Every structure is written in C-alpha cells, then in structure tokens.
C-alpha positions as CSV (number, residue, x, y, z in Angstrom):
1,M,110.0,120.6,82.5
2,F,110.5,121.3,78.9
3,E,108.9,119.0,76.4
4,G,110.3,115.5,76.1
5,Q,112.8,116.2,79.1
6,T,113.4,113.1,81.1
7,E,114.9,114.2,84.0
8,Y,113.2,115.0,87.5
9,P,114.0,117.6,90.3
10,R,115.8,115.1,92.8
11,S,116.8,118.2,95.5
12,D,118.7,121.1,95.9
13,V,122.5,121.1,97.5
14,N,124.1,123.9,98.2
15,G,122.3,126.1,96.2
16,C,122.7,123.8,93.1
17,R,119.7,121.8,91.6
18,C,120.4,118.4,91.1
19,V,118.5,116.2,89.0
20,M,117.8,112.6,88.7
21,T,116.0,110.7,85.7
22,L,113.8,108.0,85.8
23,E,116.3,105.5,84.8
24,D,118.2,106.5,88.2
25,C,114.6,106.6,90.4
26,V,114.1,103.1,89.1
27,K,118.0,101.8,90.4
28,D,117.1,103.7,93.2
29,A,116.8,101.2,96.2
30,L,113.5,102.9,97.9
31,W,112.3,102.4,94.0
32,P,110.2,98.9,95.1
33,I,109.1,100.3,98.1
34,L,107.2,103.0,96.2
35,V,106.3,100.6,93.5
36,K,104.2,98.1,96.5
37,T,102.7,102.0,98.2
38,V,101.4,103.0,94.8
39,H,100.3,99.6,94.2
40,S,98.1,99.4,97.4
41,L,96.0,102.8,96.5
42,V,92.6,102.0,96.1
43,M,92.8,104.6,93.0
44,Y,95.4,103.3,91.6
45,P,93.9,101.1,88.8
46,S,91.5,104.3,88.3
47,H,94.4,106.7,87.9
48,K,96.5,104.1,85.6
49,A,93.7,103.6,83.3
50,Y,92.9,107.4,83.2
51,T,96.0,108.5,82.5
52,R,96.6,105.6,79.6
53,V,93.3,106.7,77.9
54,A,92.5,110.4,78.3
55,I,95.7,112.3,79.6
56,L,98.6,110.3,77.3
57,S,96.3,110.3,74.4
58,E,96.2,113.9,74.2
59,K,99.4,115.0,75.6
60,P,102.2,112.2,75.3
61,E,105.0,113.9,76.6
62,T,103.1,114.5,80.3
63,T,105.7,115.0,83.3
64,P,105.2,113.5,86.6
65,A,105.0,116.7,87.8
66,D,101.9,117.7,85.4
67,L,100.4,114.4,86.3
68,A,100.6,115.0,89.6
69,V,98.9,118.3,89.5
70,R,96.6,117.4,87.5
71,L,95.5,114.4,89.3
72,K,95.7,115.4,92.5
73,I,98.2,112.7,93.2
74,S,101.3,112.6,94.8
75,L,104.7,112.8,92.6
76,G,105.7,109.3,93.4
77,E,102.6,107.9,92.4
78,A,102.9,109.7,89.2
79,L,105.9,108.4,88.3
80,V,105.0,104.9,88.9
81,L,101.9,105.4,86.8
82,L,104.2,106.8,83.7
83,Y,107.1,104.6,84.3
84,E,104.8,101.4,84.2
85,L,102.6,102.8,80.9
86,A,105.6,103.7,79.0
87,E,107.0,99.7,80.0
88,E,103.6,98.6,78.3
89,R,104.1,100.5,75.6
90,K,107.6,99.1,74.9
91,T,106.4,96.1,75.3
92,L,103.3,96.5,72.3
93,S,105.7,97.8,70.3
C-alpha cells in the first residue's frame, strides 16, 4: 500500500487484482458479523488502546495490512480497529 491509499486488496480474478475500499467493507453484508467477532476477542480492547496511543500517534497513515503484521492480528481485526478509531477521531473533531 502507498501512503494515503484507502483501497484494500479484495481478490485476484482472472489475473486482475480487484480492490475494495473501507467504505465498501463497511457496506458489505458480512461487516456486522466481522465487528461482533472482533469485539468478542479477549485482546481487542488492548489492541485498540495500543493502536490509538502508540501506533497511530507515530504513523497515522498505518494501513490495515501494516497493523495486522505489526500486532500479529488478523486483517479483519485490523480493519475494524482502524475503522472504529477513525470514527472516534471524526466525532472528536
């Protein structure tokens, strides 16, 4: 991913790479299931706090893929974390 890019890999179809924006992910019918699953994870509150305080303050343009690798979490959890933290920042602004 490049800095500031908001598209995430979706899949390869016939050799063509498709992308899905975070907005597309949120609109997907499976998004609420992913959110409930992530919220049920024991480490979710700690991951969210650490991401807010340590990671995003250091590198605000962190992508879900980068966060997943750095915290050794699933891409789904990283998507939910970054989405929720972005929404929090919007309401504080």
